Every structure is written in C-alpha cells, then in structure tokens.
Backbone as XML, in Angstrom:
<?xml version="1.0"?>
<chain id="A" units="angstrom">
  <residue number="1" name="MET">
    <atom name="N" x="0.837" y="-1.174" z="0.000"/>
    <atom name="CA" x="0.000" y="0.000" z="0.000"/>
    <atom name="C" x="0.878" y="1.233" z="0.000"/>
  </residue>
  <residue number="2" name="SER">
    <atom name="N" x="0.464" y="2.102" z="-0.835"/>
    <atom name="CA" x="1.234" y="3.347" z="-0.898"/>
    <atom name="C" x="0.670" y="4.336" z="0.116"/>
  </residue>
  <residue number="3" name="ILE">
    <atom name="N" x="1.420" y="5.345" z="0.336"/>
    <atom name="CA" x="1.029" y="6.371" z="1.303"/>
    <atom name="C" x="-0.215" y="7.115" z="0.839"/>
  </residue>
  <residue number="4" name="ASP">
    <atom name="N" x="-0.370" y="7.257" z="-0.491"/>
    <atom name="CA" x="-1.555" y="7.942" z="-1.019"/>
    <atom name="C" x="-2.821" y="7.157" z="-0.676"/>
  </residue>
  <residue number="5" name="THR">
    <atom name="N" x="-2.769" y="5.850" z="-0.808"/>
    <atom name="CA" x="-3.945" y="5.031" z="-0.498"/>
    <atom name="C" x="-4.265" y="5.104" z="0.991"/>
  </residue>
  <residue number="6" name="ILE">
    <atom name="N" x="-3.247" y="5.110" z="1.829"/>
    <atom name="CA" x="-3.477" y="5.194" z="3.272"/>
    <atom name="C" x="-4.111" y="6.540" z="3.625"/>
  </residue>
  <residue number="7" name="ILE">
    <atom name="N" x="-3.635" y="7.620" z="3.004"/>
    <atom name="CA" x="-4.190" y="8.958" z="3.256"/>
    <atom name="C" x="-5.642" y="9.020" z="2.794"/>
  </residue>
  <residue number="8" name="ILE">
    <atom name="N" x="-5.910" y="8.490" z="1.602"/>
    <atom name="CA" x="-7.283" y="8.500" z="1.076"/>
    <atom name="C" x="-8.179" y="7.637" z="1.957"/>
  </residue>
  <residue number="9" name="LEU">
    <atom name="N" x="-7.680" y="6.487" z="2.377"/>
    <atom name="CA" x="-8.446" y="5.612" z="3.263"/>
    <atom name="C" x="-8.702" y="6.301" z="4.607"/>
  </residue>
  <residue number="10" name="GLY">
    <atom name="N" x="-7.698" y="6.988" z="5.131"/>
    <atom name="CA" x="-7.853" y="7.738" z="6.394"/>
    <atom name="C" x="-8.883" y="8.846" z="6.250"/>
  </residue>
  <residue number="11" name="LEU">
    <atom name="N" x="-8.847" y="9.574" z="5.133"/>
    <atom name="CA" x="-9.828" y="10.637" z="4.891"/>
    <atom name="C" x="-11.233" y="10.061" z="4.753"/>
  </residue>
  <residue number="12" name="CYS">
    <atom name="N" x="-11.335" y="8.889" z="4.120"/>
    <atom name="CA" x="-12.646" y="8.233" z="3.992"/>
    <atom name="C" x="-13.183" y="7.836" z="5.361"/>
  </residue>
  <residue number="13" name="VAL">
    <atom name="N" x="-12.303" y="7.320" z="6.226"/>
    <atom name="CA" x="-12.722" y="6.945" z="7.579"/>
    <atom name="C" x="-13.170" y="8.187" z="8.350"/>
  </residue>
  <residue number="14" name="VAL">
    <atom name="N" x="-12.404" y="9.280" z="8.251"/>
    <atom name="CA" x="-12.772" y="10.533" z="8.926"/>
    <atom name="C" x="-14.103" y="11.045" z="8.392"/>
  </residue>
  <residue number="15" name="LEU">
    <atom name="N" x="-14.278" y="11.009" z="7.073"/>
    <atom name="CA" x="-15.528" y="11.449" z="6.460"/>
    <atom name="C" x="-16.693" y="10.577" z="6.918"/>
  </residue>
  <residue number="16" name="PHE">
    <atom name="N" x="-16.473" y="9.268" z="6.985"/>
    <atom name="CA" x="-17.511" y="8.343" z="7.445"/>
    <atom name="C" x="-17.875" y="8.625" z="8.906"/>
  </residue>
  <residue number="17" name="LEU">
    <atom name="N" x="-16.864" y="8.866" z="9.755"/>
    <atom name="CA" x="-17.121" y="9.191" z="11.160"/>
    <atom name="C" x="-17.888" y="10.509" z="11.299"/>
  </residue>
  <residue number="18" name="MET">
    <atom name="N" x="-17.557" y="11.486" z="10.457"/>
    <atom name="CA" x="-18.275" y="12.766" z="10.490"/>
    <atom name="C" x="-19.731" y="12.577" z="10.073"/>
  </residue>
  <residue number="19" name="LEU">
    <atom name="N" x="-19.971" y="11.734" z="9.069"/>
    <atom name="CA" x="-21.344" y="11.460" z="8.643"/>
    <atom name="C" x="-22.134" y="10.778" z="9.760"/>
  </residue>
  <residue number="20" name="ILE">
    <atom name="N" x="-21.502" y="9.838" z="10.457"/>
    <atom name="CA" x="-22.162" y="9.174" z="11.585"/>
    <atom name="C" x="-22.478" y="10.192" z="12.685"/>
  </residue>
  <residue number="21" name="LEU">
    <atom name="N" x="-21.513" y="11.074" z="12.977"/>
    <atom name="CA" x="-21.718" y="12.106" z="13.988"/>
    <atom name="C" x="-22.869" y="13.031" z="13.595"/>
  </residue>
  <residue number="22" name="PHE">
    <atom name="N" x="-22.916" y="13.458" z="12.330"/>
    <atom name="CA" x="-24.010" y="14.318" z="11.857"/>
    <atom name="C" x="-25.354" y="13.604" z="11.967"/>
  </residue>
  <residue number="23" name="TYR">
    <atom name="N" x="-25.373" y="12.319" z="11.661"/>
    <atom name="CA" x="-26.616" y="11.553" z="11.744"/>
    <atom name="C" x="-27.102" y="11.474" z="13.198"/>
  </residue>
  <residue number="24" name="ILE">
    <atom name="N" x="-26.177" y="11.211" z="14.119"/>
    <atom name="CA" x="-26.547" y="11.122" z="15.537"/>
    <atom name="C" x="-27.064" y="12.469" z="16.036"/>
  </residue>
  <residue number="25" name="LYS">
    <atom name="N" x="-26.370" y="13.542" z="15.696"/>
    <atom name="CA" x="-26.804" y="14.879" z="16.122"/>
    <atom name="C" x="-28.157" y="15.231" z="15.513"/>
  </residue>
  <residue number="26" name="ASP">
    <atom name="N" x="-28.375" y="14.829" z="14.267"/>
    <atom name="CA" x="-29.656" y="15.098" z="13.607"/>
    <atom name="C" x="-30.791" y="14.361" z="14.308"/>
  </residue>
  <residue number="27" name="GLU">
    <atom name="N" x="-30.545" y="13.121" z="14.717"/>
    <atom name="CA" x="-31.562" y="12.346" z="15.446"/>
    <atom name="C" x="-31.869" y="12.998" z="16.794"/>
  </residue>
  <residue number="28" name="GLN">
    <atom name="N" x="-30.835" y="13.468" z="17.488"/>
    <atom name="CA" x="-31.053" y="14.140" z="18.766"/>
    <atom name="C" x="-31.861" y="15.423" z="18.577"/>
  </residue>
  <residue number="29" name="THR">
    <atom name="N" x="-31.544" y="16.159" z="17.533"/>
    <atom name="CA" x="-32.273" y="17.392" z="17.243"/>
    <atom name="C" x="-33.727" y="17.092" z="16.897"/>
  </residue>
  <residue number="30" name="ASN">
    <atom name="N" x="-33.960" y="16.046" z="16.125"/>
    <atom name="CA" x="-35.338" y="15.668" z="15.785"/>
    <atom name="C" x="-36.136" y="15.289" z="17.029"/>
  </residue>
  <residue number="31" name="LYS">
    <atom name="N" x="-35.513" y="14.550" z="17.951"/>
    <atom name="CA" x="-36.197" y="14.192" z="19.196"/>
    <atom name="C" x="-36.545" y="15.443" z="19.998"/>
  </residue>
  <residue number="32" name="ARG">
    <atom name="N" x="-35.601" y="16.374" z="20.052"/>
    <atom name="CA" x="-35.827" y="17.615" z="20.782"/>
    <atom name="C" x="-36.959" y="18.416" z="20.145"/>
  </residue>
  <residue number="33" name="PHE">
    <atom name="N" x="-36.969" y="18.507" z="18.813"/>
    <atom name="CA" x="-38.040" y="19.230" z="18.117"/>
    <atom name="C" x="-39.387" y="18.548" z="18.310"/>
  </residue>
  <residue number="34" name="ASP">
    <atom name="N" x="-39.392" y="17.223" z="18.336"/>
    <atom name="CA" x="-40.647" y="16.503" z="18.595"/>
    <atom name="C" x="-41.181" y="16.823" z="19.987"/>
  </residue>
  <residue number="35" name="ARG">
    <atom name="N" x="-40.282" y="16.893" z="20.952"/>
    <atom name="CA" x="-40.682" y="17.241" z="22.311"/>
    <atom name="C" x="-41.240" y="18.662" z="22.357"/>
  </residue>
  <residue number="36" name="TYR">
    <atom name="N" x="-40.553" y="19.607" z="21.703"/>
    <atom name="CA" x="-41.027" y="20.992" z="21.660"/>
    <atom name="C" x="-42.369" y="21.082" z="20.949"/>
  </residue>
  <residue number="37" name="ASP">
    <atom name="N" x="-42.524" y="20.306" z="19.888"/>
    <atom name="CA" x="-43.790" y="20.303" z="19.152"/>
    <atom name="C" x="-44.927" y="19.808" z="20.040"/>
  </residue>
  <residue number="38" name="GLN">
    <atom name="N" x="-44.660" y="18.780" z="20.829"/>
    <atom name="CA" x="-45.680" y="18.252" z="21.743"/>
    <atom name="C" x="-46.039" y="19.283" z="22.813"/>
  </residue>
  <residue number="39" name="ILE">
    <atom name="N" x="-45.037" y="19.959" z="23.350"/>
    <atom name="CA" x="-45.276" y="20.982" z="24.369"/>
    <atom name="C" x="-46.107" y="22.114" z="23.787"/>
  </residue>
  <residue number="40" name="ILE">
    <atom name="N" x="-45.768" y="22.552" z="22.581"/>
    <atom name="CA" x="-46.515" y="23.631" z="21.938"/>
    <atom name="C" x="-47.945" y="23.196" z="21.666"/>
  </residue>
  <residue number="41" name="SER">
    <atom name="N" x="-48.135" y="21.975" z="21.217"/>
    <atom name="CA" x="-49.492" y="21.470" z="20.965"/>
    <atom name="C" x="-50.306" y="21.420" z="22.254"/>
  </residue>
  <residue number="42" name="ASP">
    <atom name="N" x="-49.690" y="20.956" z="23.334"/>
    <atom name="CA" x="-50.384" y="20.918" z="24.623"/>
    <atom name="C" x="-50.763" y="22.322" z="25.089"/>
  </residue>
  <residue number="43" name="ASN">
    <atom name="N" x="-49.834" y="23.261" z="24.928"/>
    <atom name="CA" x="-50.115" y="24.640" z="25.329"/>
    <atom name="C" x="-51.231" y="25.247" z="24.492"/>
  </residue>
  <residue number="44" name="MET">
    <atom name="N" x="-51.234" y="24.964" z="23.203"/>
    <atom name="CA" x="-52.296" y="25.493" z="22.341"/>
    <atom name="C" x="-53.649" y="24.911" z="22.735"/>
  </residue>
  <residue number="45" name="ALA">
    <atom name="N" x="-53.676" y="23.625" z="23.073"/>
    <atom name="CA" x="-54.932" y="23.000" z="23.514"/>
    <atom name="C" x="-55.406" y="23.618" z="24.830"/>
  </residue>
  <residue number="46" name="GLU">
    <atom name="N" x="-54.479" y="23.885" z="25.732"/>
    <atom name="CA" x="-54.844" y="24.498" z="27.005"/>
    <atom name="C" x="-55.346" y="25.924" z="26.797"/>
  </residue>
  <residue number="47" name="ILE">
    <atom name="N" x="-54.707" y="26.666" z="25.904"/>
    <atom name="CA" x="-55.158" y="28.026" z="25.596"/>
    <atom name="C" x="-56.554" y="27.991" z="25.005"/>
  </residue>
  <residue number="48" name="PHE">
    <atom name="N" x="-56.814" y="27.030" z="24.131"/>
    <atom name="CA" x="-58.143" y="26.900" z="23.536"/>
    <atom name="C" x="-59.188" y="26.625" z="24.617"/>
  </residue>
  <residue number="49" name="THR">
    <atom name="N" x="-58.864" y="25.720" z="25.541"/>
    <atom name="CA" x="-59.784" y="25.399" z="26.635"/>
    <atom name="C" x="-60.022" y="26.618" z="27.519"/>
  </residue>
  <residue number="50" name="LEU">
    <atom name="N" x="-58.957" y="27.353" z="27.822"/>
    <atom name="CA" x="-59.100" y="28.547" z="28.653"/>
    <atom name="C" x="-59.940" y="29.614" z="27.961"/>
  </residue>
  <residue number="51" name="LYS">
    <atom name="N" x="-59.759" y="29.768" z="26.648"/>
    <atom name="CA" x="-60.572" y="30.735" z="25.909"/>
    <atom name="C" x="-62.039" y="30.345" z="25.944"/>
  </residue>
  <residue number="52" name="LYS">
    <atom name="N" x="-62.319" y="29.048" z="25.792"/>
    <atom name="CA" x="-63.707" y="28.577" z="25.842"/>
    <atom name="C" x="-64.324" y="28.872" z="27.207"/>
  </residue>
  <residue number="53" name="SER">
    <atom name="N" x="-63.596" y="28.555" z="28.276"/>
    <atom name="CA" x="-64.143" y="28.793" z="29.614"/>
    <atom name="C" x="-64.288" y="30.288" z="29.881"/>
  </residue>
  <residue number="54" name="LEU">
    <atom name="N" x="-63.368" y="31.094" z="29.365"/>
    <atom name="CA" x="-63.469" y="32.543" z="29.522"/>
    <atom name="C" x="-64.692" y="33.080" z="28.795"/>
  </residue>
  <residue number="55" name="GLU">
    <atom name="N" x="-64.961" y="32.562" z="27.600"/>
    <atom name="CA" x="-66.149" y="32.988" z="26.859"/>
    <atom name="C" x="-67.416" y="32.621" z="27.611"/>
  </residue>
  <residue number="56" name="SER">
    <atom name="N" x="-67.453" y="31.421" z="28.181"/>
    <atom name="CA" x="-68.652" y="31.018" z="28.928"/>
    <atom name="C" x="-68.819" y="31.868" z="30.182"/>
  </residue>
  <residue number="57" name="LEU">
    <atom name="N" x="-67.713" y="32.206" z="30.849"/>
    <atom name="CA" x="-67.804" y="33.074" z="32.022"/>
    <atom name="C" x="-68.250" y="34.478" z="31.637"/>
  </residue>
  <residue number="58" name="ASN">
    <atom name="N" x="-67.776" y="34.969" z="30.497"/>
    <atom name="CA" x="-68.220" y="36.283" z="30.028"/>
    <atom name="C" x="-69.710" y="36.282" z="29.730"/>
  </residue>
  <residue number="59" name="GLU">
    <atom name="N" x="-70.214" y="35.195" z="29.167"/>
    <atom name="CA" x="-71.650" y="35.095" z="28.903"/>
    <atom name="C" x="-72.435" y="35.108" z="30.208"/>
  </residue>
  <residue number="60" name="ILE">
    <atom name="N" x="-71.936" y="34.410" z="31.219"/>
    <atom name="CA" x="-72.611" y="34.389" z="32.518"/>
    <atom name="C" x="-72.626" y="35.784" z="33.126"/>
  </residue>
  <residue number="61" name="VAL">
    <atom name="N" x="-71.499" y="36.485" z="33.048"/>
    <atom name="CA" x="-71.421" y="37.839" z="33.597"/>
    <atom name="C" x="-72.351" y="38.773" z="32.830"/>
  </residue>
  <residue number="62" name="ASP">
    <atom name="N" x="-72.406" y="38.622" z="31.521"/>
    <atom name="CA" x="-73.292" y="39.463" z="30.723"/>
    <atom name="C" x="-74.756" y="39.187" z="31.035"/>
  </residue>
  <residue number="63" name="ASP">
    <atom name="N" x="-75.088" y="37.949" z="31.388"/>
    <atom name="CA" x="-76.467" y="37.590" z="31.696"/>
    <atom name="C" x="-76.912" y="38.083" z="33.068"/>
  </residue>
  <residue number="64" name="LEU">
    <atom name="N" x="-75.965" y="38.382" z="33.959"/>
    <atom name="CA" x="-76.332" y="38.864" z="35.290"/>
    <atom name="C" x="-76.977" y="40.235" z="35.185"/>
  </residue>
  <residue number="65" name="ASP">
    <atom name="N" x="-78.051" y="40.415" z="35.941"/>
    <atom name="CA" x="-78.717" y="41.713" z="35.976"/>
    <atom name="C" x="-78.179" y="42.473" z="37.180"/>
  </residue>
  <residue number="66" name="ILE">
    <atom name="N" x="-77.481" y="43.545" z="36.920"/>
    <atom name="CA" x="-76.845" y="44.312" z="37.980"/>
    <atom name="C" x="-77.893" y="44.909" z="38.920"/>
  </residue>
  <residue number="67" name="GLY">
    <atom name="N" x="-79.056" y="45.283" z="38.387"/>
    <atom name="CA" x="-80.113" y="45.856" z="39.217"/>
    <atom name="C" x="-80.577" y="44.879" z="40.281"/>
  </residue>
  <residue number="68" name="ASP">
    <atom name="N" x="-80.814" y="43.639" z="39.916"/>
    <atom name="CA" x="-81.224" y="42.621" z="40.887"/>
    <atom name="C" x="-80.133" y="42.387" z="41.924"/>
  </residue>
  <residue number="69" name="PHE">
    <atom name="N" x="-78.926" y="42.369" z="41.461"/>
    <atom name="CA" x="-77.792" y="42.166" z="42.359"/>
    <atom name="C" x="-77.708" y="43.314" z="43.361"/>
  </residue>
  <residue number="70" name="SER">
    <atom name="N" x="-77.896" y="44.523" z="42.866"/>
    <atom name="CA" x="-77.863" y="45.706" z="43.726"/>
    <atom name="C" x="-78.996" y="45.665" z="44.741"/>
  </residue>
  <residue number="71" name="GLU">
    <atom name="N" x="-80.174" y="45.252" z="44.308"/>
    <atom name="CA" x="-81.313" y="45.158" z="45.226"/>
    <atom name="C" x="-81.062" y="44.114" z="46.308"/>
  </residue>
  <residue number="72" name="GLN">
    <atom name="N" x="-80.448" y="43.014" z="45.950"/>
    <atom name="CA" x="-80.137" y="41.981" z="46.938"/>
    <atom name="C" x="-79.134" y="42.496" z="47.969"/>
  </residue>
  <residue number="73" name="ILE">
    <atom name="N" x="-78.144" y="43.230" z="47.504"/>
    <atom name="CA" x="-77.155" y="43.798" z="48.424"/>
    <atom name="C" x="-77.823" y="44.798" z="49.353"/>
  </residue>
  <residue number="74" name="ASP">
    <atom name="N" x="-78.684" y="45.671" z="48.789"/>
    <atom name="CA" x="-79.393" y="46.650" z="49.618"/>
    <atom name="C" x="-80.265" y="45.958" z="50.656"/>
  </residue>
  <residue number="75" name="ALA">
    <atom name="N" x="-80.943" y="44.884" z="50.276"/>
    <atom name="CA" x="-81.799" y="44.154" z="51.214"/>
    <atom name="C" x="-80.970" y="43.548" z="52.339"/>
  </residue>
  <residue number="76" name="GLN">
    <atom name="N" x="-79.810" y="43.000" z="52.015"/>
    <atom name="CA" x="-78.956" y="42.411" z="53.050"/>
    <atom name="C" x="-78.416" y="43.488" z="53.984"/>
  </residue>
  <residue number="77" name="ILE">
    <atom name="N" x="-78.050" y="44.634" z="53.413"/>
    <atom name="CA" x="-77.552" y="45.736" z="54.245"/>
    <atom name="C" x="-78.652" y="46.214" z="55.183"/>
  </residue>
  <residue number="78" name="ASP">
    <atom name="N" x="-79.856" y="46.410" z="54.642"/>
    <atom name="CA" x="-80.974" y="46.847" z="55.482"/>
    <atom name="C" x="-81.257" y="45.831" z="56.581"/>
  </residue>
  <residue number="79" name="LYS">
    <atom name="N" x="-81.191" y="44.563" z="56.245"/>
    <atom name="CA" x="-81.456" y="43.494" z="57.206"/>
    <atom name="C" x="-80.447" y="43.533" z="58.355"/>
  </residue>
  <residue number="80" name="LYS">
    <atom name="N" x="-79.212" y="43.889" z="58.062"/>
    <atom name="CA" x="-78.179" y="43.919" z="59.091"/>
    <atom name="C" x="-78.185" y="45.238" z="59.862"/>
  </residue>
  <residue number="81" name="ILE">
    <atom name="N" x="-78.546" y="46.335" z="59.204"/>
    <atom name="CA" x="-78.463" y="47.650" z="59.841"/>
    <atom name="C" x="-79.720" y="47.975" z="60.650"/>
  </residue>
  <residue number="82" name="ASN">
    <atom name="N" x="-80.873" y="47.508" z="60.220"/>
    <atom name="CA" x="-82.127" y="47.853" z="60.901"/>
    <atom name="C" x="-82.124" y="47.512" z="62.387"/>
  </residue>
  <residue number="83" name="PRO">
    <atom name="N" x="-81.666" y="46.344" z="62.827"/>
    <atom name="CA" x="-81.645" y="46.093" z="64.279"/>
    <atom name="C" x="-80.753" y="47.084" z="65.025"/>
  </residue>
  <residue number="84" name="THR">
    <atom name="N" x="-79.629" y="47.439" z="64.438"/>
    <atom name="CA" x="-78.733" y="48.402" z="65.072"/>
    <atom name="C" x="-79.389" y="49.771" z="65.133"/>
  </residue>
  <residue number="85" name="LEU">
    <atom name="N" x="-80.053" y="50.160" z="64.065"/>
    <atom name="CA" x="-80.729" y="51.453" z="64.010"/>
    <atom name="C" x="-81.849" y="51.525" z="65.048"/>
  </residue>
  <residue number="86" name="GLU">
    <atom name="N" x="-82.612" y="50.463" z="65.181"/>
    <atom name="CA" x="-83.687" y="50.439" z="66.176"/>
    <atom name="C" x="-83.122" y="50.488" z="67.589"/>
  </residue>
  <residue number="87" name="SER">
    <atom name="N" x="-82.000" y="49.828" z="67.811"/>
    <atom name="CA" x="-81.353" y="49.882" z="69.129"/>
    <atom name="C" x="-80.905" y="51.297" z="69.439"/>
  </residue>
  <residue number="88" name="LEU">
    <atom name="N" x="-80.366" y="51.978" z="68.455"/>
    <atom name="CA" x="-79.943" y="53.365" z="68.652"/>
    <atom name="C" x="-81.139" y="54.257" z="68.953"/>
  </residue>
  <residue number="89" name="LYS">
    <atom name="N" x="-82.249" y="54.027" z="68.277"/>
    <atom name="CA" x="-83.463" y="54.817" z="68.542"/>
    <atom name="C" x="-83.970" y="54.562" z="69.959"/>
  </residue>
  <residue number="90" name="ASP">
    <atom name="N" x="-83.915" y="53.313" z="70.411"/>
    <atom name="CA" x="-84.323" y="52.990" z="71.778"/>
    <atom name="C" x="-83.425" y="53.685" z="72.789"/>
  </residue>
  <residue number="91" name="ILE">
    <atom name="N" x="-82.131" y="53.683" z="72.523"/>
    <atom name="CA" x="-81.181" y="54.348" z="73.417"/>
    <atom name="C" x="-81.458" y="55.839" z="73.440"/>
  </residue>
  <residue number="92" name="GLU">
    <atom name="N" x="-81.731" y="56.410" z="72.272"/>
    <atom name="CA" x="-82.032" y="57.843" z="72.187"/>
    <atom name="C" x="-83.291" y="58.177" z="72.993"/>
  </residue>
  <residue number="93" name="SER">
    <atom name="N" x="-84.310" y="57.340" z="72.875"/>
    <atom name="CA" x="-85.547" y="57.607" z="73.631"/>
    <atom name="C" x="-85.302" y="57.473" z="75.135"/>
  </residue>
  <residue number="94" name="LEU">
    <atom name="N" x="-84.463" y="56.532" z="75.542"/>
    <atom name="CA" x="-84.139" y="56.394" z="76.959"/>
    <atom name="C" x="-83.379" y="57.605" z="77.472"/>
  </residue>
  <residue number="95" name="ILE">
    <atom name="N" x="-82.481" y="58.122" z="76.660"/>
    <atom name="CA" x="-81.708" y="59.299" z="77.057"/>
    <atom name="C" x="-82.627" y="60.510" z="77.178"/>
  </residue>
  <residue number="96" name="ARG">
    <atom name="N" x="-83.580" y="60.662" z="76.292"/>
    <atom name="CA" x="-84.512" y="61.798" z="76.337"/>
    <atom name="C" x="-85.413" y="61.716" z="77.576"/>
  </residue>
  <residue number="97" name="GLN">
    <atom name="N" x="-85.724" y="60.522" z="77.999"/>
    <atom name="CA" x="-86.575" y="60.367" z="79.178"/>
    <atom name="C" x="-85.843" y="60.771" z="80.448"/>
  </residue>
  <residue number="98" name="LEU">
    <atom name="N" x="-84.538" y="60.692" z="80.431"/>
    <atom name="CA" x="-83.770" y="61.068" z="81.618"/>
    <atom name="C" x="-83.672" y="62.536" z="81.650"/>
  </residue>
</chain>
C-alpha cells in the first residue's frame, strides 16, 4: 500500500465518522423538536380550553342583571343595619326620658 492510499483511506474513515456524527446529532435534534412540538401542541390546547371557559364566564357575567344584584345587596344591608338602628333609637328615647 502506498502512502496515497493510506491517506485516502484515512480521509474516507474521517468522512464516514463525520457522517455518523451528523446523523446522531440530527436524530437528537429531531427528538428535541418533537418534544417541543408536543409541548406547543399541549399549550395550544390548554389556551383553547381557557378561551372557551373565559367565553362562557363572560356570557354568565353578561347575563347577570346588575339591578337585581344591587337590590339583593341593599336588602342584606338593610337586614343587618335595621336592628342596630332600632337599638340606637331605643337608646335615644331612653336618654330623652332622663
């Protein structure tokens, strides 16, 4: 074997090793991209679900009648304040009698 054949054979081996290395790195990159693709798909599905639930909540909020809600709050406030107010009136009448 001449030195030229050994050099060419050595270069072929180096080239073959580089091709194997590129193939391995390409497979690793493909696996990584597949993982990223799955994560992105999951996130998009979750965003879609959140948008749907947000739309349904917006519909519920739009359907609420603020006037009825306000009346209910006023009724609860009156229910809680009236006994205190009557007690104050009783105290006032007792003070006036003295």
